[in-house]
C-alpha positions in Angstrom: 139.3 -147.0 132.4 137.7 -147.9 135.7 139.4 -150.2 138.2 136.1 -151.7 139.3 135.3 -155.2 138.0 131.7 -156.2 138.0 130.8 -159.7 139.2 128.1 -161.4 137.2 126.9 -164.6 138.9 125.4 -167.3 136.8 125.1 -170.0 139.5 121.3 -170.1 139.0 121.5 -170.4 135.2 124.7 -172.0 134.0 125.3 -173.6 137.4 121.8 -175.1 137.7 122.1 -176.7 134.2 124.7 -179.1 135.6 122.8 -180.2 138.7 121.4 -183.7 139.2 117.9 -182.2 139.8 116.1 -178.9 139.3 115.9 -176.4 142.1 112.5 -175.2 143.4 111.6 -171.5 143.3 112.1 -171.3 147.1 115.6 -172.8 146.7 116.6 -170.4 143.9 115.4 -167.4 145.9 117.5 -168.5 148.9 120.6 -168.6 146.7 119.7 -165.3 145.0 119.3 -163.5 148.4 122.6 -165.0 149.5 124.3 -163.7 146.3 122.8 -160.3 147.0 124.2 -160.3 150.5 127.6 -161.3 149.0 127.7 -158.2 147.0 127.2 -159.6 143.5 126.5 -156.9 140.9 124.4 -159.0 138.5 122.5 -162.2 139.2 121.6 -164.3 136.1 118.4 -165.8 137.5 117.6 -168.2 134.7 116.3 -168.8 131.2 112.6 -167.7 131.4 111.4 -169.2 128.2 112.7 -172.7 129.0 109.9 -173.7 131.4 107.1 -172.3 133.5 109.1 -173.1 136.6 112.1 -171.1 135.4 109.9 -168.2 134.4 108.4 -168.1 137.9 111.8 -168.4 139.5 113.2 -165.4 137.5 110.0 -163.4 138.2 110.2 -164.1 141.9 113.9 -163.2 142.2 113.3 -160.1 140.1 110.6 -159.0 142.6 112.6 -159.8 145.8 116.2 -158.8 145.0 116.7 -155.0 145.4 120.5 -154.4 145.6 121.7 -156.4 142.5 120.6 -156.3 138.9 118.6 -159.4 138.0 119.2 -160.8 134.5 117.4 -163.3 132.3 119.0 -165.2 129.4 117.5 -165.5 125.9 118.6 -166.8 122.6 118.5 -164.4 119.7 114.9 -165.3 119.3 112.1 -162.8 119.8 109.9 -165.1 121.9 112.8 -165.7 124.2 113.4 -162.0 124.6 109.7 -161.4 125.2 109.7 -164.0 128.0 112.6 -162.3 129.6 110.9 -158.9 129.4 107.7 -160.3 130.9 109.4 -162.1 133.8 111.7 -159.3 134.7 109.3 -156.3 134.4 108.5 -156.6 138.1 112.0 -155.3 138.9 113.0 -151.7 139.3 116.0 -152.4 137.1 116.9 -155.5 135.1 119.1 -156.8 132.3 118.2 -159.0 129.3 121.1 -161.2 128.1 120.8 -162.4 124.6 123.3 -164.6 122.7 124.1 -166.4 119.5 127.0 -168.6 118.4 129.7 -167.0 116.3 132.4 -169.7 115.7 132.6 -171.3 112.3 131.8 -174.8 113.8 128.7 -173.4 115.6 127.5 -171.2 112.7 127.9 -173.9 110.1 127.1 -177.2 112.0 124.6 -175.9 114.6 122.9 -172.8 113.2 123.4 -173.7 109.5 123.4 -170.1 108.5 125.8 -167.6 106.9 127.9 -165.3 109.0 125.9 -162.3 107.7 122.6 -164.0 108.7 123.9 -164.6 112.2 125.1 -161.0 112.5 121.7 -159.7 111.4 120.0 -162.0 114.0 122.3 -160.6 116.7 121.5 -157.0 115.8 117.8 -157.6 115.6 117.8 -159.4 119.0 119.7 -156.6 120.7 117.3 -154.0 119.2 114.3 -156.0 120.3 115.7 -156.3 123.8 116.2 -152.6 124.0 112.4 -152.2 123.8 112.2 -153.6 127.3 115.4 -152.1 129.0 118.4 -150.0 128.4 120.5 -152.7 130.0 121.1 -155.3 127.3 124.0 -157.8 127.2 125.0 -159.6 124.1 127.1 -162.8 124.0 129.2 -164.2 121.1 128.8 -167.9 122.0 132.1 -169.8 121.5 134.0 -166.6 121.0 137.2 -168.4 122.0 137.1 -170.3 118.7 135.7 -167.5 116.6 137.8 -165.9 113.8 139.0 -162.6 115.2 137.9 -160.6 112.2 134.3 -161.8 112.5 134.4 -161.4 116.3 135.4 -157.7 115.9 132.5 -157.2 113.3 130.0 -158.8 115.7 131.1 -156.8 118.7 130.9 -153.6 116.8 127.5 -154.3 115.4 126.1 -155.4 118.7 127.2 -152.2 120.4 125.8 -150.1 117.5 122.5 -151.9 118.0 122.4 -150.9 121.6 124.2 -153.5 123.7 125.7 -151.9 126.8 127.6 -155.1 127.8 129.3 -157.5 125.3 130.3 -160.8 126.6 133.2 -162.8 125.1 132.7 -166.4 126.3 135.3 -169.2 126.2 132.3 -171.5 126.0 134.2 -174.8 125.7 137.2 -173.8 127.9 139.6 -174.2 124.9 141.9 -171.1 125.1 144.9 -170.6 127.3 145.5 -167.3 129.2 147.9 -165.6 126.8 145.6 -166.5 123.9 142.4 -165.3 125.6 144.1 -162.1 126.8 145.2 -161.4 123.3 141.6 -161.7 122.0 140.4 -159.1 124.5 143.4 -156.8 123.7 142.7 -157.1 119.9 139.0 -156.2 120.5 140.1 -153.0 122.3 142.5 -152.2 119.5 140.2 -152.8 116.6 136.6 -152.2 117.6 136.0 -148.4 117.2 133.0 -148.1 119.5 134.2 -150.5 122.2 134.3 -147.6 124.8 130.5 -147.5 124.7 130.1 -150.9 126.3 131.5 -153.0 129.1 133.4 -156.0 127.9 132.6 -159.2 129.9 134.1 -162.7 129.9 132.5 -166.0 130.6 135.1 -168.8 130.9 134.6 -172.5 131.3 137.0 -174.8 133.1 137.4 -177.8 130.7 141.2 -177.4 130.8 141.2 -176.0 134.4 141.9 -172.5 133.1 138.6 -170.6 133.7 140.0 -168.5 136.5 143.3 -167.9 134.8 141.6 -166.9 131.5 139.3 -164.5 133.4 142.2 -162.9 135.1 144.0 -162.5 131.8 140.9 -160.8 130.3 140.6 -158.2 133.1 144.3 -157.4 132.8 143.6 -156.5 129.1 140.5 -154.4 129.8 137.5 -156.6 130.4 135.5 -155.2 133.4 132.9 -157.9 134.0 133.6 -161.5 135.0 130.8 -164.1 134.7 131.3 -166.8 137.3 129.6 -169.2 139.7 129.8 -170.1 143.4 132.1 -173.1 143.9 132.8 -173.0 140.1 129.6 -175.1 139.4 128.4 -175.2 135.8 128.3 -177.2 132.5 130.8 -180.0 132.2 133.9 -179.0 134.3 132.2 -175.9 135.5 132.7 -172.1 135.3 135.1 -169.5 136.6 134.9 -169.8 140.4 133.5 -166.6 142.0 135.3 -167.1 145.3 138.7 -167.7 143.6 138.6 -164.7 141.2 137.2 -162.4 143.9 140.0 -163.3 146.4 142.7 -163.1 143.7 141.6 -159.5 143.0 141.4 -158.7 146.7 144.6 -160.4 147.8 146.7 -159.0 144.8 145.0 -155.6 144.6 148.3 -153.8 145.0 149.7 -155.6 141.9 146.6 -155.7 139.7 145.0 -152.4 140.7 141.5 -153.9 140.4 138.7 -154.4 142.9 135.2 -155.8 143.2 132.2 -155.1 145.3 132.2 -158.6 146.9 131.9 -158.8 150.7 134.5 -161.5 151.2 133.4 -162.4 154.7 130.2 -163.8 153.1 132.1 -166.2 150.8 132.2 -169.2 153.1 128.6 -169.0 154.1 127.4 -168.6 150.5 129.6 -171.5 149.3 128.1 -173.8 152.0 124.5 -172.7 151.1 125.0 -173.4 147.4 126.7 -176.7 148.1 123.8 -177.8 150.4 120.9 -176.7 148.2 122.5 -177.9 144.9 123.7 -181.2 146.4 127.2 -180.5 145.0 129.9 -181.2 147.6 133.0 -179.0 147.7 136.2 -181.0 147.4 138.4 -180.7 150.4 141.4 -179.1 148.6 139.3 -176.5 146.8 140.9 -173.1 146.9 139.3 -170.6 149.3 136.3 -172.7 150.5 137.6 -176.3 150.7 137.7 -177.8 154.2 141.5 -178.0 153.9 142.0 -174.5 152.5 143.3 -173.2 155.8 144.5 -176.5 157.4 148.2 -177.2 158.1 149.5 -180.7 158.5 153.2 -180.4 158.0 155.1 -179.8 161.3 157.2 -177.1 159.6 154.0 -175.3 158.4 152.4 -175.6 161.8 155.5 -174.2 163.5 155.6 -171.3 161.0 151.9 -170.4 161.4 152.2 -170.4 165.2 155.1 -168.0 165.0 153.5 -165.8 162.3 150.3 -166.6 160.5 151.4 -165.1 157.2 154.3 -167.5 156.9 151.9 -170.0 155.2 148.6 -168.1 154.9 148.3 -165.4 152.2 144.8 -164.6 153.5 143.1 -165.2 156.8 140.2 -167.7 157.3 138.2 -164.8 158.8 138.6 -162.8 155.5 136.4 -165.3 153.7 134.0 -165.8 156.7 135.5 -168.9 158.2 135.3 -168.6 162.0 137.9 -170.7 163.7 136.2 -170.4 167.1 134.3 -173.7 167.3 132.3 -172.6 170.3 130.6 -175.5 172.2 127.0 -174.9 173.1 124.9 -177.1 175.4 121.3 -177.3 176.5 122.1 -174.9 179.3 122.9 -172.1 176.8 120.2 -169.5 176.7 118.5 -167.7 173.8 120.8 -164.7 174.1 123.9 -166.9 173.6 122.4 -168.4 170.5 121.5 -165.0 169.1 125.0 -163.7 169.9 126.6 -166.7 168.2 124.4 -166.3 165.1 125.5 -162.6 165.0 129.1 -163.6 165.1 128.5 -166.1 162.3 127.2 -163.2 160.1 123.4 -163.8 160.4 121.0 -160.9 160.9 117.9 -161.2 163.0 115.7 -161.3 159.9 117.6 -164.3 158.5 116.1 -166.8 160.9 113.4 -167.2 163.6 115.1 -167.3 167.0 112.3 -169.2 168.8 112.2 -171.9 166.1 116.0 -172.1 166.1 116.3 -172.3 169.8 113.7 -175.1 170.1 115.6 -177.1 167.4 118.9 -176.3 169.2 117.5 -177.7 172.5 116.4 -180.9 170.9 119.7 -181.4 169.2 121.7 -180.5 172.4 119.7 -183.1 174.3 120.7 -185.7 171.8 124.4 -185.0 171.2 125.4 -182.9 174.2 127.5 -180.3 172.5 126.3 -178.2 169.6 128.8 -176.4 167.3 128.7 -173.5 164.8 128.2 -175.8 161.9 125.2 -177.4 163.7 123.5 -174.0 164.2 124.0 -173.2 160.5 122.6 -176.5 159.4 119.6 -176.0 161.6 118.9 -172.6 160.1 119.2 -174.0 156.6 116.9 -176.9 157.2 114.4 -174.7 159.0 114.3 -172.4 155.9 113.9 -175.5 153.7 110.9 -176.7 155.8 109.1 -173.3 155.4 108.0 -174.4 152.0 104.2 -175.2 152.0 104.2 -179.0 152.7 101.4 -181.3 151.5 103.2 -184.3 153.0 104.3 -184.4 156.7 105.9 -187.2 158.7 103.9 -187.7 162.0 105.5 -191.0 163.2 108.5 -193.2 162.3 109.7 -196.5 163.7 112.3 -198.7 162.1 113.7 -202.1 163.1 116.9 -203.7 161.8 119.5 -206.1 163.1 121.4 -209.2 162.4 119.2 -212.1 161.5 116.0 -210.1 161.1 114.2 -208.6 158.1 114.4 -204.7 158.3 111.0 -203.1 158.6 109.5 -199.7 159.2 106.2 -198.1 160.2 105.3 -194.6 159.2 102.3 -192.3 159.8 101.9 -189.5 157.3 99.8 -186.4 156.9 98.7 -185.9 153.3 96.9 -182.6 153.0 93.9 -182.9 155.4 94.2 -186.7 155.6 96.3 -189.1 157.6 97.5 -192.6 156.9 99.7 -195.4 158.3 101.7 -198.1 156.6 104.3 -200.7 157.4 106.8 -202.3 155.0 110.1 -204.3 154.8 113.2 -203.5 152.7 116.8 -204.2 152.1 117.6 -202.0 155.1 115.8 -199.7 157.6 116.0 -196.7 155.2 114.7 -198.8 152.2 111.9 -200.1 154.5 110.9 -196.6 155.6 110.9 -195.4 152.0 108.7 -198.3 150.9 106.3 -197.6 153.7 106.0 -193.9 152.7 105.4 -194.7 149.0 102.8 -197.3 150.1 100.9 -194.9 152.4 100.8 -192.0 149.9 100.2 -194.2 146.9 102.6 -192.3 144.6 104.4 -195.3 143.2 105.8 -193.6 140.1 108.5 -191.9 142.2 111.8 -193.7 141.6 114.9 -193.1 143.8 117.9 -192.8 141.5 120.5 -191.6 144.0 121.1 -191.7 147.7 124.1 -190.0 149.4 125.0 -190.0 153.1 127.2 -187.4 154.6 127.9 -185.9 158.1 127.6 -182.4 159.3 130.3 -182.0 161.9 132.8 -184.4 163.5 132.8 -187.5 165.6 130.2 -190.3 166.3 127.5 -187.8 167.3 127.7 -185.7 164.1 124.4 -184.9 162.3 123.5 -187.2 159.5 122.8 -185.5 156.2 121.1 -187.5 153.5 120.7 -186.3 149.9 118.1 -188.0 147.7 117.5 -187.6 144.0 114.3 -189.1 142.6 112.7 -189.3 139.1 109.1 -188.4 138.6 107.3 -187.7 135.3 110.6 -187.4 133.4 112.1 -184.9 135.8 114.5 -185.2 138.6 114.0 -183.7 142.1 116.6 -183.3 144.9 115.9 -183.4 148.6 118.1 -183.1 151.7 117.3 -184.3 155.2 119.2 -183.7 158.4 118.9 -185.6 161.7 121.0 -187.4 164.3 119.4 -190.7 163.0 120.2 -191.8 159.4 116.8 -193.3 158.8 115.1 -190.1 159.9 117.4 -188.0 157.8 116.6 -190.1 154.8 112.9 -190.0 155.3 113.0 -186.1 155.6 114.9 -186.0 152.3 112.3 -188.2 150.6 109.4 -186.1 152.0 111.0 -182.9 150.7 111.3 -184.5 147.3 107.6 -185.6 147.4 106.5 -182.1 148.3 108.4 -180.7 145.3 106.7 -183.2 143.0 103.4 -181.9 144.3 104.4 -178.3 143.4 105.5 -179.5 140.0 102.1 -181.2 139.5 100.4 -177.9 140.4 102.5 -176.0 137.8 101.9 -178.6 135.1 98.1 -178.6 135.9 97.9 -174.8 135.7 99.8 -174.9 132.4 97.4 -177.5 131.0 94.4 -175.4 132.1 95.9 -172.3 130.4 96.5 -174.4 127.2 92.9 -175.6 127.2 91.6 -172.1 127.8 93.8 -170.8 124.9 95.8 -168.5 127.1 
């Protein structure tokens, strides 16, 4: 049996299902390219049949990603599988992942079919998927609560039908490691054709055991782990990619297993996913939390100063955390910025040096010193701005103070038109938002969440505002970055508004196709 464990990332499918707002095609592609750079083997890009937006996202990722297998999810339904095949056919190689529930509670209460009917649906789905690709994955949803005899029958039948990967999910995070490991071991002992497929696991974290269960599974023969960056996902989330990858790397001598993950990319990928998905990482999160390599105890600090491995079983650098907080000022030249970006792991094609340098100079003039995290934030928000914008802020002025009514004036570009409006509000941010809604006339956009955070440390840290808005029954997320809170909030709202425009365009195109009978 091989010692190589494949990493199947489902941040863009299972992870996105748990987000406060849907991601745009551009945002999903950014994450997919970061996952490719991280060394992920398979990227589950989405559920193509679920919406035109998801179909386009999967298709775009399949076209752009070259070094990882792009996968689409489908139920054991022919139309779902056809949508996957159509979206993914632009890729040189791709995978169709089809699934059906197998536990008694799902088969009886949800599907309302017999076990034999479900087995036949699974077999037909796998055979249909094989018409599009030789790389077909089949999942037994809720395998953790499926009777072992039926699970063995289902796995054997799926492999006979042509599945090259069979996934055993602990869909509701119910099992414990010894129990889940035993399920995998039993499959290897009882399924006669199991050597013809890769056994995969997909563990949820409802009891905090997703990583432990995944580890138990690979110790008993599974060779693919389905996981997400930062452990995002339905309910309590999925197996955390960074945790399982670093367990296998740090304890390779004991476990004898390895992955293709480039661990130095972990921190950067974690930050990108956290930013785009508006899902903050808790400070004490293993591997990527802000406290993961911090030492407060005097005894710990003394030990680390004498020998780093006294209290660190891995180095910050091994996961891409650079401890050199180099201060940059407006006197720093382009070559210094380029050198620093190289040290942070960015390639020339990852950003535009001239654009970054101009943004850096403006920021350096405002706050004096610029740090590594500032540069990375500037790169992220420049990439975010590259999306075709219908709305653009041309002017902003806000007033607030004790004893006065907060007010704001904005000037906006709306396509090829411009407009100005003034408004009051409960505070300067609210006033600016009211002015923007007034000038663009899009009054059916409702702000449902507003979060303020800082990028960096001290009083001159960059303000980061996250806005979630509801429009036409959907939620949209936007992030803005500036030294001024009002400006950061306005940028976040404008990003949301531009995404609503894209959604309107997709809906209009869909309606036209419906009228035309396409």
